[in-house]
C-alpha positions as CSV (number, residue, x, y, z in Angstrom):
1,M,-111.3,-28.0,-160.2
2,K,-114.9,-26.8,-159.7
3,Q,-117.6,-29.4,-159.0
4,V,-119.7,-30.2,-162.0
5,S,-123.0,-32.0,-162.5
6,I,-122.6,-35.8,-162.8
7,E,-125.6,-35.9,-165.0
8,K,-124.1,-33.4,-167.4
9,E,-120.7,-35.1,-167.3
10,L,-122.3,-38.5,-168.2
11,T,-124.6,-37.2,-170.9
12,A,-121.8,-35.3,-172.6
13,T,-120.3,-38.4,-174.1
14,S,-121.7,-41.6,-175.5
15,Y,-118.8,-43.7,-174.3
16,P,-117.0,-42.9,-171.0
17,G,-116.3,-46.6,-170.8
18,R,-116.1,-47.8,-167.2
19,G,-116.3,-45.4,-164.3
20,I,-115.9,-45.0,-160.6
21,I,-117.5,-42.4,-158.3
22,I,-116.6,-42.0,-154.6
23,G,-117.8,-39.3,-152.3
24,L,-119.8,-38.2,-149.3
25,T,-123.5,-37.4,-149.1
26,P,-124.6,-33.8,-148.6
27,D,-125.7,-34.6,-145.0
28,G,-122.3,-36.0,-144.3
29,T,-123.5,-39.3,-142.9
30,K,-122.8,-41.8,-145.7
31,A,-119.8,-42.7,-147.9
32,V,-120.9,-43.2,-151.5
33,T,-119.4,-45.3,-154.3
34,A,-120.7,-46.2,-157.7
35,Y,-119.2,-48.3,-160.6
36,F,-120.6,-48.7,-164.0
37,I,-119.6,-50.6,-167.1
38,M,-120.4,-50.0,-170.8
39,G,-119.8,-52.0,-173.9
40,R,-119.6,-51.6,-177.7
41,S,-119.0,-55.3,-178.6
42,V,-121.4,-58.3,-178.2
43,N,-118.9,-59.8,-175.7
44,S,-118.7,-56.6,-173.6
45,R,-122.4,-56.1,-173.6
46,N,-123.2,-59.7,-172.6
47,R,-122.7,-59.1,-168.9
48,V,-124.5,-58.5,-165.6
49,F,-123.5,-57.6,-162.1
50,V,-124.3,-60.2,-159.4
51,E,-123.7,-60.0,-155.6
52,E,-120.9,-62.1,-154.2
53,G,-120.3,-62.0,-150.5
54,Q,-120.0,-58.3,-149.5
55,G,-119.0,-57.4,-153.0
56,I,-120.0,-58.1,-156.6
57,R,-118.7,-59.8,-159.7
58,T,-119.5,-59.8,-163.4
59,E,-120.8,-62.8,-165.2
60,A,-122.0,-63.6,-168.7
61,F,-125.7,-63.0,-169.2
62,D,-125.8,-65.6,-172.0
63,P,-122.8,-68.0,-171.6
64,S,-123.1,-69.1,-175.2
65,L,-122.2,-65.6,-176.4
66,L,-119.1,-65.3,-174.2
67,S,-116.0,-65.3,-176.5
68,D,-113.2,-64.0,-174.3
69,P,-113.6,-63.7,-170.5
70,S,-110.1,-62.4,-169.8
71,L,-110.9,-58.7,-169.4
72,I,-114.6,-58.7,-168.8
73,I,-115.2,-61.3,-166.0
74,Y,-113.9,-60.2,-162.6
75,A,-114.9,-58.9,-159.2
76,P,-115.2,-55.1,-159.4
77,V,-116.0,-54.8,-155.6
78,R,-114.5,-56.6,-152.6
79,V,-114.5,-55.7,-148.9
80,L,-111.5,-56.1,-146.6
81,D,-112.3,-55.2,-143.0
82,E,-113.2,-51.5,-143.1
83,K,-111.9,-51.1,-146.7
84,T,-114.2,-51.2,-149.7
85,I,-112.2,-51.8,-152.9
86,V,-113.7,-50.8,-156.3
87,T,-111.9,-51.3,-159.6
88,N,-112.5,-51.9,-163.3
89,G,-110.7,-55.2,-163.5
90,D,-109.0,-58.1,-161.8
91,Q,-106.7,-55.7,-160.0
92,T,-109.5,-55.7,-157.3
93,D,-107.9,-59.0,-156.2
94,T,-104.4,-57.5,-156.4
95,V,-105.4,-54.6,-154.1
96,Y,-107.3,-57.0,-151.7
97,D,-104.3,-59.4,-151.4
98,G,-101.8,-56.6,-151.1
99,M,-103.6,-54.7,-148.4
100,K,-104.3,-57.9,-146.6
101,E,-100.5,-58.4,-146.4
102,G,-100.0,-54.9,-145.1
103,L,-99.2,-53.0,-148.4
104,T,-100.8,-49.7,-149.1
105,F,-103.3,-49.1,-151.9
106,E,-100.6,-47.6,-154.1
107,Q,-98.0,-50.2,-153.3
108,S,-100.5,-53.0,-154.1
109,L,-101.0,-51.6,-157.6
110,R,-97.2,-51.4,-158.4
111,S,-97.4,-54.9,-159.9
112,R,-100.1,-53.9,-162.4
113,E,-100.3,-51.9,-165.6
114,F,-103.0,-50.8,-168.0
115,E,-104.9,-53.5,-169.8
116,P,-103.1,-55.4,-172.7
117,D,-105.9,-54.6,-175.2
118,A,-103.9,-52.9,-178.0
119,P,-104.5,-50.4,-179.5
120,N,-106.7,-49.0,-176.7
121,Y,-104.5,-49.9,-173.7
122,T,-107.5,-49.3,-171.5
123,P,-106.5,-47.6,-168.2
124,R,-106.9,-49.6,-165.0
125,I,-108.9,-47.4,-162.6
126,S,-109.2,-48.2,-158.9
127,G,-110.5,-46.8,-155.7
128,V,-110.7,-47.7,-152.0
129,L,-113.0,-46.3,-149.3
130,Y,-111.9,-46.4,-145.6
131,V,-114.8,-46.2,-143.2
132,K,-113.8,-46.7,-139.5
133,D,-114.6,-45.3,-136.1
134,G,-117.0,-42.7,-137.6
135,K,-114.4,-41.4,-140.1
136,F,-114.2,-41.6,-143.9
137,C,-111.5,-41.0,-146.4
138,Y,-110.7,-42.5,-149.8
139,E,-108.1,-42.9,-152.6
140,M,-108.3,-43.3,-156.3
141,S,-105.8,-44.5,-158.9
142,I,-105.3,-44.7,-162.7
143,L,-102.6,-46.7,-164.5
144,K,-102.4,-45.7,-168.1
145,S,-100.1,-45.9,-171.1
146,N,-98.0,-42.9,-172.0
147,N,-100.3,-41.3,-174.6
148,G,-100.8,-44.7,-176.2
149,D,-97.2,-45.8,-175.9
150,P,-97.2,-49.1,-174.0
151,S,-93.5,-49.0,-173.2
152,C,-94.3,-46.7,-170.3
153,C,-97.0,-47.0,-167.6
154,N,-98.0,-43.7,-166.0
155,R,-99.2,-44.1,-162.4
156,Y,-101.4,-41.6,-160.6
157,T,-102.8,-41.9,-157.1
158,F,-105.2,-39.3,-155.6
159,S,-106.0,-39.2,-151.8
160,Y,-108.9,-37.4,-150.2
161,D,-108.4,-37.2,-146.5
162,N,-111.3,-35.0,-145.4
163,P,-114.1,-35.3,-148.0
164,L,-116.5,-32.4,-148.4
165,A,-120.2,-33.2,-147.8
166,G,-122.0,-33.3,-151.1
167,E,-119.0,-33.9,-153.2
168,G,-117.6,-37.0,-155.0
169,H,-114.8,-37.6,-157.5
170,F,-115.4,-39.4,-160.8
171,I,-112.8,-41.2,-162.9
172,H,-113.4,-43.2,-166.0
173,T,-111.5,-45.1,-168.7
174,Y,-112.1,-43.1,-171.9
175,M,-112.5,-39.4,-172.8
176,G,-115.1,-40.5,-175.3
177,D,-115.7,-42.8,-178.3
178,G,-113.0,-43.3,-180.9
179,N,-110.6,-45.8,-182.5
180,P,-108.4,-46.2,-180.7
181,L,-110.3,-45.1,-177.6
182,P,-108.7,-42.0,-176.0
183,S,-107.6,-42.7,-172.4
184,Y,-108.9,-40.6,-169.5
185,E,-106.9,-37.4,-168.9
186,G,-106.3,-35.4,-165.7
187,E,-107.3,-35.8,-162.1
188,P,-110.7,-37.2,-161.0
189,T,-113.5,-34.8,-161.7
190,P,-115.4,-33.3,-158.7
191,V,-119.1,-34.2,-159.0
192,D,-122.3,-33.9,-157.0
193,V,-123.7,-36.8,-154.9
194,A,-127.1,-37.2,-153.4
195,D,-128.4,-38.1,-149.9
196,E,-130.8,-40.8,-151.2
197,I,-129.4,-44.0,-152.8
198,D,-132.4,-44.7,-155.1
199,A,-132.5,-41.2,-156.5
200,Y,-128.8,-41.2,-157.2
201,T,-128.9,-44.7,-158.7
202,D,-131.7,-43.5,-161.1
203,L,-129.8,-40.4,-162.0
204,L,-126.7,-42.2,-162.9
205,W,-128.4,-45.0,-164.8
206,N,-130.6,-42.6,-166.8
207,S,-127.6,-40.4,-167.6
208,L,-125.6,-43.2,-169.3
209,N,-125.9,-43.7,-173.0
210,E,-128.8,-46.0,-173.7
211,D,-127.1,-48.1,-176.4
212,N,-123.8,-48.6,-174.6
213,K,-124.6,-48.9,-170.9
214,V,-124.5,-52.4,-169.4
215,S,-124.5,-52.5,-165.6
216,L,-124.4,-50.1,-162.6
217,F,-123.5,-50.7,-158.9
218,V,-124.2,-48.1,-156.2
219,R,-123.4,-48.5,-152.4
220,Y,-124.0,-46.1,-149.5
221,I,-122.1,-46.9,-146.3
222,D,-123.2,-45.4,-143.0
223,I,-120.1,-43.8,-141.6
224,A,-121.2,-44.2,-137.9
225,T,-122.2,-47.9,-138.1
226,G,-120.5,-49.3,-141.2
227,K,-123.8,-50.7,-142.4
228,Y,-124.4,-50.4,-146.1
229,E,-127.1,-50.4,-148.8
230,T,-126.5,-51.6,-152.3
231,R,-128.3,-51.2,-155.6
232,I,-127.5,-53.1,-158.8
233,V,-129.0,-52.2,-162.2
234,N,-128.5,-54.5,-165.2
235,K,-129.6,-53.8,-168.7
236,N,-129.8,-57.5,-169.4
237,V,-132.6,-58.9,-167.2
């Protein structure tokens, strides 16, 4: 697959759902990850990202409007030693606990499936960044129903051992709007990343559909030192 513009990729659809980007800056010095959430319902849109330890969690912007927290309140980002885990659900905790016990990223996700939100059966998308001793690699995963059939969970893991400078990979939950929502298809899409965190944050946020975007998290990790910078943008402020 050829690299495409993340701006064009995001503006091409009004509802990619939730998305994860992982990659390497053009100067080759920083690991990059971004995670965004979107929403169509009042319940889904009533959220913000807040920092929690080295990671983040979602919380209700207006608690009085929260009707069902089961699939919308979770920790999308957690850090375990040199590993930064990013997911679109509570499988963040599953990966964290599994890897803490010595399981691989893929093994940790064997106990999980797509979300139980018929008829959409939203895919669970996950990623992990490994930054240690001046080296960087990453993995991504998607767990999805078999073309809308919940009797079978299709599991895909993608590993990137020697990331190219200036390239990231983008995976999201839906191919676009619809009813039911069509699940993501294919391998993660190669996309461009930028050297500067604020410019990239602005690009991503401004490329998401104005009506449906909810929150965005972006983190740049210095590969040499492990130090990181984080940006959070919430529509509800």
